[in-house]
C-alpha positions in Angstrom: -0.1 -0.1 0.1 1.2 3.6 -1.1 2.0 6.1 1.2 -0.7 8.6 1.7 0.7 12.1 1.0 -2.3 14.8 2.3 -2.5 18.1 0.6 -0.1 20.6 2.3 0.3 24.3 1.8 2.8 24.8 -1.4 3.4 21.1 -1.4 4.9 20.4 -5.2 2.8 16.9 -5.3 0.4 15.5 -3.0 -2.8 13.4 -2.8 -5.5 15.1 -4.9 -8.7 16.4 -2.3 -10.8 16.0 -5.8 -9.6 12.9 -7.7 -7.8 11.4 -4.9 -4.5 10.7 -7.6 -1.2 11.6 -6.3 -0.3 14.3 -8.8 2.1 17.3 -9.1 0.7 20.8 -8.3 1.0 24.0 -9.8 0.4 26.8 -7.4 -0.8 30.4 -8.3 -1.4 33.6 -6.0 -4.6 35.6 -6.0 -4.5 38.8 -7.7 -6.8 41.9 -7.6 -6.9 45.2 -9.5 -7.3 48.5 -8.5 -5.5 51.4 -10.8 -3.0 48.5 -11.3 -2.6 44.9 -10.7 -1.5 43.4 -6.9 -1.2 40.0 -5.4 -3.5 38.8 -2.5 -1.0 36.4 -1.1 -2.9 35.2 1.8 -4.9 33.5 -1.0 -3.3 30.9 -3.0 -4.5 28.3 -5.7 -3.4 24.5 -6.2 -3.9 23.2 -9.8 -4.0 19.3 -9.9 -2.4 18.1 -13.0 -4.4 14.9 -12.7 -7.8 16.2 -12.7 -7.3 20.0 -13.7 -9.1 20.8 -10.5 -8.3 23.9 -8.2 -7.9 23.8 -4.8 -8.3 26.8 -2.8 -6.0 28.2 0.4 -6.6 31.1 2.7 -4.1 31.8 5.3 -2.0 28.6 4.1 -5.3 26.3 4.8 -7.2 24.8 2.4 -10.9 25.6 2.5 -12.1 24.4 -0.9 -13.3 21.8 -1.7 -14.5 21.3 1.7 -13.5 17.9 2.3 -10.8 16.4 4.8 -7.6 15.9 3.4 -7.7 12.2 4.8 -7.0 9.5 2.6 -10.0 7.5 0.7 -10.6 4.3 2.2 -9.3 1.0 1.4 -11.5 -0.4 -1.1 -12.0 -3.8 0.4 -13.6 -2.5 3.3 -17.1 -3.9 3.9 -19.6 -0.9 2.9 -21.0 -0.4 6.2 -17.5 0.3 7.3 -16.6 2.6 4.5 -19.9 4.6 5.4 -18.6 5.4 8.7 -15.0 5.9 7.3 -16.1 8.5 4.9 -18.5 10.1 7.7 -15.5 10.5 9.5 -13.5 11.8 6.6 -16.1 14.3 5.8 -16.2 16.3 9.1 -12.3 15.9 10.0 -12.0 19.9 9.0 -15.0 20.5 11.4 -14.2 18.3 14.3 -11.0 16.2 14.2 -12.4 15.0 17.7 -15.5 13.5 16.3 -13.4 12.0 13.2 -11.5 10.5 15.8 -14.4 8.9 18.0 -15.9 7.4 14.8 -12.8 6.0 13.7 -13.0 4.1 17.0 -16.2 2.5 15.9 -14.7 1.7 12.4 -12.0 0.0 14.3 -14.6 -2.1 16.5 -16.3 -2.9 13.2 -13.1 -4.4 11.6 -12.4 -6.5 14.7 -16.1 -8.0 14.3 -15.5 -8.3 10.5 -12.5 -10.5 11.4 -14.5 -12.9 13.7 -14.0 -10.9 17.3 -16.8 -9.3 19.1 -16.2 -5.9 19.2 -14.3 -4.8 22.3 -11.2 -3.4 21.2 -9.0 -4.6 24.3 -10.3 -8.1 24.2 -10.2 -8.3 20.3 -6.5 -7.2 20.2 -5.8 -9.6 22.6 -7.5 -12.2 20.7 -5.8 -11.4 17.7 -2.7 -11.3 19.1 -3.0 -15.0 20.2 -4.2 -15.7 16.5 -1.0 -14.4 14.9 -1.6 -10.7 14.7 1.2 -8.8 13.2 3.1 -6.6 15.6 2.8 -3.2 13.8 -1.2 -4.3 13.4 -1.4 -4.8 17.3 0.5 -1.3 17.9 -1.8 0.3 15.3 -5.0 -0.9 16.8 -3.9 0.4 20.5 -2.8 3.6 18.8 -6.1 4.2 17.4 -7.9 2.6 20.5 -6.1 4.9 22.7 -6.4 8.1 20.9 -10.3 7.2 20.0 -10.4 7.0 24.2 -9.0 10.2 24.5 -11.2 12.1 21.5 -14.5 11.1 23.6 -12.9 11.7 27.1 -11.9 15.4 27.3 -8.8 16.4 29.1 -6.3 13.6 27.8 -5.6 14.8 24.4 -6.5 17.9 22.9 -6.9 16.4 19.2 -8.8 19.6 18.1 -5.0 21.1 18.3 -3.3 18.3 16.4 -5.2 17.5 12.8 -2.3 15.7 11.8 -2.8 13.2 14.3 -6.5 12.8 13.2 -5.4 12.3 9.8 -2.5 9.6 10.7 -5.5 7.8 12.4 -7.2 7.3 8.8 -4.1 6.3 7.7 -4.0 3.4 10.2 -7.2 2.4 9.4 -6.2 1.6 5.9 -2.8 0.3 7.0 -4.8 -2.4 9.1 -7.4 -3.0 6.4 -4.7 -3.7 4.1 -2.9 -6.2 5.8 -6.0 -7.9 7.4 -8.2 -7.9 4.6 -6.6 -6.8 1.2 -3.2 -9.0 1.6 -5.3 -12.2 2.8 -7.5 -11.7 0.1 -4.9 -11.0 -2.7 -3.3 -14.3 -1.5 -6.6 -16.6 -1.9 -7.1 -15.2 -5.2 -3.7 -16.6 -6.5 -4.0 -19.8 -4.9 -7.8 -20.0 -6.5 -6.1 -19.7 -9.8 -4.3 -22.6 -9.4 -5.6 -25.8 -11.3 -7.8 -27.8 -9.5 -5.4 -31.0 -9.8 -2.6 -28.7 -8.2 -5.2 -27.8 -5.3 -6.4 -31.3 -4.7 -2.7 -32.3 -4.5 -1.8 -29.5 -2.0 -4.9 -30.9 0.2 -3.9 -34.3 -0.2 -0.3 -33.3 1.2 -1.8 -31.0 4.1 -4.1 -34.2 4.8 -1.1 -36.3 5.2 0.5 -34.1 7.0 -2.1 -33.8 9.7 -2.8 -37.5 9.8 0.9 -38.0 10.7 1.0 -35.1 13.6 -1.9 -36.5 14.8 -0.5 -40.3 15.0 2.5 -38.8 16.7 
């Protein structure tokens, strides 16, 4: 999974807030005319060379389009989970704290999708016992802690750190990629094998299991 580069003031390239593609950005300064042409440096425009659309920046902050600069959801997330993710994404600019709380719900639903019950602490423990990669465990714990702090004021002022909120979206996609997309890709590759080969593998594995049981 490629790294998401969120829109950044004067960034030469980032993932476009319109089309989602990683693309080169051309920057322009606003001008006004009054007995001459004068620049308005507080207003800047970034032109996406992929979709030919503009984003508008005021005082170094993107004000148009009115969508967050969080990455789009992993395409393999179940539809209901994608809807929650997109809702969290839609309110990131207005309420980073609310986005983090919704992302905690997203994580709970991912755990349920993976066969757990939706209690993040217990789910992480169970998934670790099933061989959960360490980096996924750490990602889940990070999202859990930040999500808890987002709905319990006084522990972390996430409103003052939008970058942390954006990182949560990236972590959700990272978890989805490792736990849903990659296994799906491997299963599709395996399913592409000739039936004779998969039957041979099944017989081999069955023989190994029988041998292990005999021991």
